[in-house]
C-alpha positions in Angstrom: -59.8 24.4 -50.2 -57.7 25.1 -52.9 -54.4 26.0 -52.6 -54.6 29.7 -53.4 -57.2 30.3 -51.3 -57.9 31.4 -47.9 -59.1 29.5 -44.6 -63.2 29.9 -43.9 -63.3 29.5 -40.0 -66.2 29.5 -37.9 -66.0 30.3 -33.9 -68.7 28.8 -32.1 -69.7 30.3 -28.9 -70.2 34.5 -28.5 -69.0 35.0 -25.2 -65.5 36.2 -24.2 -63.0 34.1 -25.6 -64.9 33.5 -28.8 -65.5 37.1 -29.9 -61.2 37.7 -28.8 -60.9 34.8 -31.9 -62.6 36.5 -34.2 -60.9 39.5 -33.7 -57.4 37.7 -34.6 -58.8 35.4 -37.2 -60.0 38.5 -39.2 -56.9 39.8 -39.3 -54.4 36.8 -40.1 -54.0 36.9 -44.3 -54.6 32.8 -43.9 -58.6 33.8 -43.3 -60.5 34.1 -46.3 -64.2 34.2 -43.9 -64.9 34.2 -40.9 -68.1 33.0 -39.3 -70.4 33.0 -36.3 -72.4 30.1 -34.3 -74.3 30.7 -31.5 -77.9 29.9 -30.8 -78.3 33.4 -28.7 -79.3 36.1 -31.4 -78.3 38.6 -28.8 -74.7 37.0 -28.4 -74.4 36.7 -32.5 -75.4 40.4 -32.6 -73.4 41.5 -30.2 -70.3 40.7 -32.6 -72.1 41.0 -36.0 -72.3 45.0 -34.6 -68.5 45.1 -34.4 -67.8 42.8 -37.3 -70.1 43.4 -39.7 -68.7 41.7 -42.2 -68.9 38.4 -40.5 -71.3 35.9 -41.2 -73.1 34.4 -38.5 -75.2 30.5 -37.8 -77.5 29.5 -34.9 -76.0 25.7 -34.9 -72.8 24.1 -36.1 -74.5 22.2 -38.4 -75.7 24.9 -40.8 -71.9 26.2 -40.9 -70.2 23.2 -41.3 -70.4 23.0 -45.3 -69.5 26.2 -45.3 -65.9 26.0 -43.0 -62.6 24.7 -43.2 -62.0 25.0 -39.8 -63.3 26.0 -36.2 -62.8 27.4 -32.7 -64.6 25.8 -30.4 -65.0 28.7 -27.2 -68.5 27.3 -26.0 -69.2 25.6 -22.5 -66.7 22.8 -21.6 -69.5 20.5 -21.7 -70.4 20.8 -25.1 -66.4 20.8 -26.3 -66.4 16.8 -27.6 -69.8 16.9 -29.0 -69.2 20.3 -31.1 -65.5 19.3 -32.0 -67.0 15.2 -32.9 -69.2 16.7 -34.9 -67.0 18.9 -36.5 -64.0 16.3 -37.0 -66.9 13.9 -38.2 -66.9 16.2 -41.6 -63.4 16.5 -42.2 -63.1 20.1 -40.2 -59.9 20.6 -38.3 -60.7 21.6 -34.7 -59.3 24.4 -32.3 -60.7 23.8 -29.1 -60.6 26.2 -25.9 -59.0 25.0 -22.6 -59.8 22.6 -20.8 -60.4 20.0 -24.2 -62.4 18.3 -22.7 -64.1 17.6 -18.8 -63.5 13.9 -18.5 -60.4 11.9 -20.2 -62.9 9.7 -21.5 -64.3 12.4 -23.6 -60.7 14.0 -24.4 -59.7 10.5 -25.5 -62.5 10.1 -28.4 -61.8 13.4 -29.6 -58.3 12.5 -30.1 -59.0 8.9 -31.9 -61.5 11.0 -33.7 -59.0 13.4 -35.1 -56.5 10.7 -36.0 -58.6 8.5 -37.6 -59.9 11.6 -39.7 -56.7 12.9 -40.7 -57.6 16.7 -39.5 -56.0 19.1 -36.7 -56.9 18.7 -33.2 -55.4 21.4 -31.2 -56.9 23.3 -27.5 -56.3 26.3 -26.4 -53.2 26.4 -24.0 -52.5 30.1 -24.7 -49.7 30.7 -22.4 -48.0 28.2 -24.0 -47.2 30.7 -26.8 -46.6 33.8 -24.3 -43.0 35.2 -24.7 -42.9 35.4 -21.2 -43.5 31.6 -20.8 -40.9 31.0 -24.1 -38.5 32.4 -21.2 -39.2 30.6 -18.3 -39.3 27.3 -20.2 -35.6 28.5 -22.0 -34.0 29.2 -18.2 -34.8 25.8 -16.7 -33.8 23.9 -20.0 -30.0 26.5 -19.5 -29.9 25.5 -15.9 -30.2 29.3 -15.1 -31.4 28.4 -11.6 -29.5 26.0 -10.2 -31.3 22.8 -9.0 -35.0 23.8 -9.4 -36.4 23.7 -5.6 -40.2 24.4 -6.3 -42.9 26.2 -8.0 -45.6 28.5 -7.4 -49.0 29.7 -9.3 -51.8 32.0 -8.4 -55.1 32.3 -10.3 -57.1 34.6 -8.7 -60.1 36.9 -9.2 -63.6 37.5 -8.3 -65.2 35.5 -10.4 -66.4 35.2 -12.8 -68.2 32.2 -11.9 -69.1 29.2 -14.6 -72.1 27.3 -14.5 -70.8 23.8 -15.8 -67.0 23.5 -14.2 -65.5 24.6 -11.1 -62.3 26.8 -10.6 -60.4 23.5 -11.0 -61.2 22.9 -14.5 -61.7 26.8 -15.4 -58.6 28.5 -13.8 -56.3 25.5 -13.7 -55.9 24.3 -17.0 -54.1 27.0 -17.7 -51.3 26.8 -14.9 -50.9 22.8 -15.3 -50.2 23.9 -19.0 -47.1 26.3 -18.3 -46.0 23.8 -15.8 -46.2 20.8 -17.8 -44.7 23.1 -21.0 -41.9 24.9 -19.0 -40.7 21.3 -16.8 -41.2 19.3 -20.1 -43.0 16.7 -18.6 -46.2 15.7 -16.6 -47.4 15.5 -12.9 -46.7 11.6 -11.3 -49.1 12.4 -8.7 -51.4 15.0 -7.7 -53.1 16.2 -4.4 -55.7 18.7 -4.1 -57.8 20.9 -1.7 -61.0 22.8 -2.4 -64.1 24.3 -0.9 -68.0 25.7 -2.1 -67.8 28.9 -0.5 -70.7 30.7 -2.7 -71.2 28.3 -4.9 -74.1 25.5 -3.6 -72.5 22.9 -6.3 -69.3 24.1 -7.6 -65.6 24.5 -5.6 -64.8 28.0 -6.0 -61.4 27.7 -4.6 -58.7 25.2 -4.9 -55.4 23.9 -4.3 -53.4 21.6 -6.1 -50.1 19.7 -5.6 -48.2 18.6 -8.5 -45.5 16.1 -8.3 -42.6 15.7 -11.0 -40.5 13.3 -11.1 -38.9 14.2 -14.0 -37.0 16.7 -12.8 -38.1 16.2 -9.5 -39.6 19.1 -8.6 -43.3 19.5 -6.8 -45.7 22.6 -7.9 -48.5 24.5 -6.0 -51.0 26.0 -7.7 -53.8 28.1 -6.2 -56.7 29.5 -8.0 -60.3 31.3 -6.7 -63.5 32.9 -8.0 -63.4 34.0 -4.5 -60.5 37.1 -4.2 -60.5 39.9 -3.7 -57.1 41.3 -5.4 -56.8 39.6 -8.9 -53.2 37.6 -9.3 -51.8 35.8 -12.8 -48.6 34.9 -10.7 -46.1 32.2 -11.8 -43.1 31.9 -9.1 -39.6 29.1 -9.9 -37.7 28.9 -6.6 -34.0 27.0 -7.7 -30.4 26.8 -5.7 -29.3 29.9 -7.8 -31.4 32.0 -8.4 -35.8 32.7 -8.1 -38.2 34.2 -11.1 -41.2 35.9 -10.7 -43.4 36.1 -14.2 -46.4 38.4 -13.3 -48.9 38.2 -16.0 -51.0 41.3 -14.9 -47.0 43.9 -15.2 -47.3 46.3 -18.0 -43.8 45.9 -18.2 -40.9 43.9 -16.5 -43.4 40.6 -16.6 -40.4 38.6 -15.9 -38.0 39.1 -12.9 -35.0 37.2 -12.3 -33.8 37.6 -8.6 -30.6 36.8 -7.9 -30.8 35.9 -4.5 -31.2 32.5 -2.7 -29.5 30.3 0.5 -26.9 28.2 1.6 -27.9 25.0 3.5 -26.3 22.7 5.8 -23.6 20.4 4.6 -22.5 17.3 5.7 -20.9 17.2 9.6 -22.4 21.2 10.1 -23.7 21.4 13.6 -27.7 20.8 13.4 -27.9 23.4 16.1 -26.5 25.9 14.3 -28.9 28.1 12.0 -29.0 25.9 8.8 -28.1 28.3 6.1 -27.0 31.2 5.1 -28.7 34.2 2.9 -27.6 35.8 -0.2 -29.3 38.7 -2.1 -28.1 40.0 -5.1 -29.1 42.3 -8.2 -33.2 41.8 -9.8 -32.9 41.7 -13.3 -36.0 41.6 -16.0 -34.7 40.1 -19.4 -35.9 41.3 -22.7 -39.2 39.2 -23.6 -40.7 39.7 -27.5 -43.9 41.5 -27.4 -46.6 39.2 -28.8 -50.0 38.5 -28.3 -50.1 35.0 -27.8 -54.2 34.5 -28.5 -52.9 35.5 -32.0 -49.8 33.7 -32.1 -51.8 30.3 -31.1 -54.3 31.4 -33.8 -51.8 32.0 -36.4 -50.1 28.4 -35.3 -53.4 26.5 -35.7 -54.2 27.4 -39.2 -50.6 27.1 -40.0 -51.0 23.3 -39.0 -53.9 23.3 -40.4 -52.4 24.0 -44.1 -49.3 21.9 -43.4 -49.9 19.4 -41.7 -47.9 19.7 -38.9 -48.1 18.9 -35.0 -49.6 21.9 -32.9 -47.6 22.2 -30.4 -50.8 22.0 -27.9 -51.9 19.4 -29.3 -55.0 17.1 -28.3 -52.7 14.6 -26.7 -51.1 17.9 -24.8 -54.9 18.6 -23.9 -55.8 15.5 -23.1 -52.3 15.2 -20.8 -53.8 18.6 -18.8 -57.6 17.0 -18.1 -55.9 13.9 -16.4 -54.4 15.9 -14.0 -58.0 17.7 -13.5 -59.7 14.5 -13.3 -56.8 13.4 -10.8 -57.2 16.7 -9.0 -61.1 16.1 -8.7 -61.0 12.8 -7.5 -58.6 13.9 -5.0 -60.3 17.1 -3.7 -63.1 14.3 -3.1 -62.3 11.1 -1.9 -59.2 13.5 0.3 -56.3 11.1 -1.1 -53.2 11.8 -3.6 -54.0 9.7 -6.7 -51.1 8.5 -8.8 -51.0 9.5 -12.7 -49.2 6.8 -15.0 -46.2 8.0 -16.1 -46.3 9.5 -19.5 -43.2 12.3 -19.7 -43.4 13.6 -23.1 -40.3 15.1 -25.1 -41.6 18.8 -26.2 -40.1 20.5 -28.8 -38.1 24.0 -28.4 -39.7 27.3 -28.0 -40.9 29.1 -29.6 -42.0 27.2 -32.9 -41.7 23.6 -32.3 -43.6 22.2 -35.1 -42.9 18.3 -35.2 -44.4 15.8 -38.0 -48.1 14.8 -37.3 -48.9 11.2 -36.3 -51.4 10.3 -38.3 -65.9 5.8 -39.0 -66.3 9.0 -36.7 -69.8 8.4 -35.1 -71.3 11.9 -35.3 -72.5 13.0 -31.8 -75.8 14.7 -31.1 -76.4 17.6 -28.9 -78.9 16.8 -26.2 -82.0 19.2 -25.9 -80.6 19.9 -22.3 -77.1 20.9 -23.5 -78.6 23.1 -26.1 -80.7 25.1 -23.8 -78.2 25.6 -21.1 -75.4 26.7 -23.6 -78.1 29.6 -25.1 -78.9 30.1 -21.8 
């Protein structure tokens, strides 16, 4: 690609997220051409009817000579083989969450991208959300006082997936939010889940993540089987409490000036152990943005400049480590300890840092292709 030309970008997968990426990519000045890649004629047609100037291909292999970068929005079990195929041809890759269904596959993707010198980024969309930037800033400034704990809830009725359970489908959002807001990764994971309406995949789960730095725990509730759609993050501190409700049209973040005063040394142990404080509720100003557009624009900027993405492959791999540990904890009924990997995250909202810098081309199995094609 010449410096004065725009990027040619492919989108693999014409489902819910793939069609959204097509829309945002077509609106970006850095993009000269967009193509969609999907084995289903029906799914490709649904996109090209809305966006007639978009080119279409049935397989990634057909498109590789025509694209500089690719967004992979196919089912999670296909993320690794598709990404490795693109990386082997020197194509930059943005993979929707989760980066991969296993740590082993995620590591292969990260190593391949580093060896090939291409950008690998994961679609942790909430790391590009102005409300999440504000949550992180509050923690960094110490606005909440001593941070006690965090709660997240991502609930709705459906959509059931065919290749991953609710933990791998919904929890990547919340784990990436927590890692980003706290600036570290969990040291231990517990998880409980159940299969209710699905015979093979858990459709409701509760995760508890322990962060040694800054010394807090977080509860993550995810469900495909809930009558009410919920998208909330709650942070509770000694001075203030904060609720981020992503379903609110306005005032998505509310800071509650309320709390409790706990027992002090020497206090009467038979007395009520705290007094309550109730104050104002304030909603800070948030920059209005579309996180997916910011994410795609950031990806293309990293492709053009060589800068390391905020949600790079390592960031995606850290989330997969947590998900894999949660799956083991849920299956075996044990708490799973993770090796310490607390990482320094650059400041929001433009956390750009210099990049660190014979891939074997994998073949998609016939079963995987058939599953994707439906």
